[in-house]
N, C-alpha and C positions, 0 to 999 in steps of 0.2 A: 379824344382822336387826334385833335390840336397839340396836345405834350405830343406823345410819338411822333410826330410829322415836325418838333421843333427839335427832338433827340434826335431825329434823324439829320436833320439842315446846321445841326451845331457839331456834330459828329464828323459829316462834311467837311466844314469847315475848320474842323480843329485840325482833319487830317491835311485839308491842302495846306494853313498855315503851320506844319513841321517840315510838309515838305519842303518849302518853300525857308526854315530856317536850319532847315539837315544843312550847308556849307558852312554854319559857323562850329556847327557840333562836331565835339568826337565822331570818325569816321562808323558804323554800326559795322562789326565784323561783316557781316552779309547785306544786299541789299537786290531787290527785283529789279532787273533790267529792261526786262520785256516779258508776254506774256498772251499768249490766243489762250483762250480763255475758252469753255471753265475750269477754273485752278484753284485752291483755296490751301489755308495756310491756318493746320487746328493748335491754341493755344491757351493754356491756361482754362480746357474744358469747353471753350467756344471754340466755332469754323465761321473764320474768315474771311473772302473774296480777295485773292493776290491782286495785287496794283503795282504800276510800274514808280519806281523810290521805292516802293516801305521795306523799313530797316524790317530786317531777318535776324535773331538771335540763341540762342544754345538752348536746346529743347523743344523747337520750333519744328511742325513735319509737315512738310509738303506736301499738297498731293493735286496732279490733274487731272478731269475727266477725259471724255471722251474727246481724239480730235484735237488734243491740250497739248500745244507747249511751251515749258519754261525756261526761262537765263537769267541764274541770279550770278552776281559779281561779286568774288571773294573782297575781303580788303588788300589783301598784299597784289591785286591784279589778277589773279586767273580766272577764272569761269565756267561752272556749271551746266548741261544743259539737262532738263523731262522732255522725255516722248511721253503721248497717251498715259495713261491711269497709269500713274507712277506714282510713288508714295517712298518721301527722302527723307530721313531724320536727321534734321543737326542735331548731333552731343557734343558739342565741341566745336567752340571757334571763337577766337581771341588771339588780337594781338599780343605776346609776350611784352616784360620791362626789358629781355636783352632783346629785342625786335626781332622775334622767329616768331612765324604767324605757325600756330598750331591748329588744326579743326580734323576730327570726328565728324564723319556723316556715314549715316548707314543707310543703303539701299532696301526695301523693303519690297518692291516690285517698280515692272516694266524697265524701259532703257535711259539711258541718261552719259553724259558726256563731260570731261573734265578736259577742260584747257587751259592750256599756259600763253601768255604773247611775250613779242620779242623783248619787250622793258620789264618783262617782271619776273625772266626765269631770274635768274642772278640772285634774288632777294631769294632770305632762308626763311625754310616754309617747312614744316613737319603735317601733315596730312595722309588719313586714311581717312579709305573708305572701303565700309564692307556688302557687299554687295550678297546679301541675303545669307549665304553659309560661307563667302570668299571676302577674303580683308585684301586688301589692297595696300599696300606702304609704298608710297607716292614718290616715287625720284625724280619719274619720270612727268614727260609737260605737254602731253595729246594722250587722253586712254578714255575706250568706249567701254560700256557691262551694261549687263541686263542681267537681273535676276529673272526665270522665267516658270513658270511653273511646275515643268520637269527637271531645269535646270539653271547653272550660273554662267555667262561670259565674260570673261575678262578678254578684251582686244588690248595691246599696247601699241600705240601708233605714233609715240616718238617718244625717248626718251628709257626708262629702265624701272621696273617695280619688282617690287616682294610678293607673292603671293603665297596666301597657308590658305590651309580649312583642317578646319580640327578635325583630328586622325587621321592627318594626311604631311607626309615630310612638305616641308616648306617649297619654292625653287624661288627664283630670279628669273625673270623674265630680263632680256638683256637688248632682247633683238626683236627694233624695228620694226611693224607689218606684221607681229606673229597674234598670238590667239591662242587664249586655253579657257575650256568647259571642264567645267564641272555637276556632271547629271546628277541626278538628287537618289540619294542610296548609293552607288555604285562611285568605283572610282573614277578620279580625274581622268579625262584624254589629256594623250602629249601635247606639249608645246606645239603648233604647226602654224609653218604661213598662213596667213589671207590674203584671199581674191581681191583682185580692186573691183570686183562688181559688188563681190560681199563686203564689203568699207564702204562699196557707195550706198550700198541699202539700209545699212547701221546708221550712219548717218542722217540718211534721209529721217530715220525713227525719234530723233534728236534736233532736228535741224525747223529752226520757224520758215517757212516755206514764202518769199515776197505772194502775196495778194490773198492771207490766209485770214486774213481778219488781228491782228496782231498789234496790241498797244509797245509804245515804248517810250522812252522814261525822253522828256522833252519833244513829244506830241502834242500840237494844234489845233487834231481835228476833231469833233467829237459825233456822238449819237445820239438823235435822245429816241429813248425807247418813249415814254409818254409824257404828253405837255395837258393840263388844268387847271380850273378851281376846285375839282371834286376833289378832296383830300384823305375821302377811302378812295379815291380810282388807281393818283398815282401812288399811295402809297401799298397798297397790293404789288403794282407792276415793280416800289422800288423792291418788297420786300424778296416777292417770287425772281426777281432776278438776281439778285445776290446769294441769299438760299440755291440757287440753280451754280453761282460758282464764277457771276459777270459781277465788276467791279462798278454796282452803278451807285448814283449819288446823288442828291435832291437836288435843286436849284432853286430856289426862291427868288421871285420877276416879282414887274407891275403890268397887266394890260387894262391899258382903256381906266386905270388909277385902284385896281383890284387886284389884292394878289391873289401869284398864282404860282404854278411848279412846273419843273422840268426836271424827267429822271434821267441819266444821262450816264453813259460812260467815257470818259475821255482820256485824251493821251494817245488817240487815233499818229501815227505820223505821216498820209496821207489822207490824200479821199478816199483812193481807190481800196488802200487797206479801210475804209471807216465803209464803206458802201459794202466788203465784203463781209464786215459785223454783219451791219442792218442785214442785208440777205440773209444770214444765215440768223436771226433774231425774228425775222418778219412771221409774224403768228405760236411763237411762244413762247410761255411764263404769261404771258398778258398783256404781251408785245403786240398791237394790231399793223401799224405802219409807223417803222423808225425812221427819221431819217438826218441828212447828213447837215452837219452844221459847224462852222472855222469859229 
């Protein structure tokens, strides 16, 4: 058991050291900016909880759970947002030698939003996103999509995109605030304008709301899930929380000269967000009474 505790502590320390060293490394193609847990990345046959600052790479499979959200920053300045119960596979992501950022992403389930901020609009990119059966070649700067059980939706908010589905004629969407629906097993519906209330509803599905308990890069607040000298107790909470999609870490400390441990989730941006996360976890995953600390 002590060996398992040591491995968990070393893994936490290594992740923190890597994050601290990140500015000195070559920028990764994508980085987790914020996460409203539970959320995971599947890579190399392992499933690991997503945490702010985590570098992402080609072949990563991102997944979110119930009521979860995810915000990922791409190296060229764009952002990708995922809603709950979503799955996004990063098939390709790299800054080529010609200074063009090339990326291919496959949305297999749930809702996403791709947005380019004002400073990044002039940068060269070749981005293609497949929304289940529909592929969108992005020249636009703001795009929302959803892979639902019975249909795939692509909504152009700003810019221009080329849309194609196998067996159907390709089309170009160059009118902002319009959307395209492809029912499964049926011909696609004509492109039509999106009503403001519909766009607001769709946007809510991928937006991290204030007070929802999301962690963000640079956040200084923490939620302590469990504390104690009992290795069995703290390790069980640590493992259960991580298995459930929460980026718990083990932090050793000294209490009256004896070694003890905190199981905690870090990088909460405010007391309010930390308290919201603590309230959502109380009584779950072996967590009795989580507490908020700085």
